[in-house]
N, C-alpha and C positions, 0 to 999 in steps of 0.2 A: 446546457448540459456539459458535464465535464467528467473526467475519469479520475479514479483514485487507485494508486498502488499502495496497499496497506501491508507493510512488512512487519511481522510479528516475530519477535525473538524473546523467548522465555517470558512471555507476558507483556513485554514492552512493545507498544504500538507506535509505528512510524508511518504517517499518512502523507504520501506525496501526490500532489494534484497534477494533472495534465489537461491543459486547455488548448484545443485546436483553434487557430486563428484564421484558417482557410476552410473552405467547404470540404475539400478533400481530407484535411486533418480532422475535421469535425465528424466525418463519416467513418474514418478509421485512422487514428492517430499514427499508426505505424507506417502509413504510406506517404507521409509528408512531414518528416522530422524538422524541417526548416521553418515550419509554421506552428510551432508548439511553444506554449509558456508553461513553465513549471513553478510550483509553490508547495505550500504545506497547508494542512487543515487539521482541525480537531475531529476526533472520531466520536460520533454520537454515542452516548452511553448504551442505548439499545443495541447498536451495532457492535460495540466492543464486547458487550455481554454475550451476544450470539457468536462472535468469533471465538471467545474464550471457551464457550460450551463446545463448539465445533472441534477446537484443538484438543480439549480434554477428552472428548469422545474418541478421537483418533490417537490419543497419547502422543501428540507431537509438540515440539517446542519451537518449531519454525514454521512459518507459512508466508506465502507471498500472494496476497488476495487482490483480485481485480474487481473494482466496483464502477458502475456508472452512477452519477448523482444527477438526478432530474431537477428541473427548474424549481420544483416545490421542495427540494432538499430530501427526496427519498433516495436512500442507498439501495442499489440493485446489484446483487452479487452476480458476477459472471463465473468465477472459478477461484479455487485455491491451487497455487502451484507449490507443492511441497518441496520442490527443489528449484524454485523460481529465482530469476535474477533480481538483484537488489542494489548492486554497486552504482548503477546509473541513477537510481533515486537519490542515493547519498550524494553523488557527484553533482547533481543539478539542484539539490535542495539544502544540502548541508546537514541533513539529519544524521545523527551519530549511530548509524546501523552497524558499521564495522566494530565500533567500541562495544556495542551491546553483544555482538557475537563473541568478542574477545572476553568480555566479562563472563559470559555463559560458560565459555570453555575453561575459564580459570576458576569457576565455581563461585564467582562473585554474585550475590543476590542483590536485586534492587527493589 
C-alpha cells in the first residue's frame, strides 16, 4: 500500500506518490519522513472522473486530495484539502504544480 497526494489545478491533475520504507512510515508517513520514497503515478480514469465531479459540485478549481492505494490498485479517498499544501509534492517529484497555478491565475487554459 502507498499514498497519493493528488493536486488538482483547473482540471490538471498531478499525482505524487509516498511510499513508506519503515514500519513506522507505512503506518503513518508523517511520523517518519526519513524513510519515505516519492514518485509520480497516473490517475485512473474512474478516479479522475470522480474527482472532476467532486470539484464541479463544489465549484472549486483547486484541491489537494489524499488517497491510499491498496495492493490491488484500489484508490481509497481520505479527504480533499481545499487549501492543502502542494509545494512539497512539486519539490520531491518535479511535477509542474506552480506553473499550473501561474497559468490559471494568468487565464491560460490547457
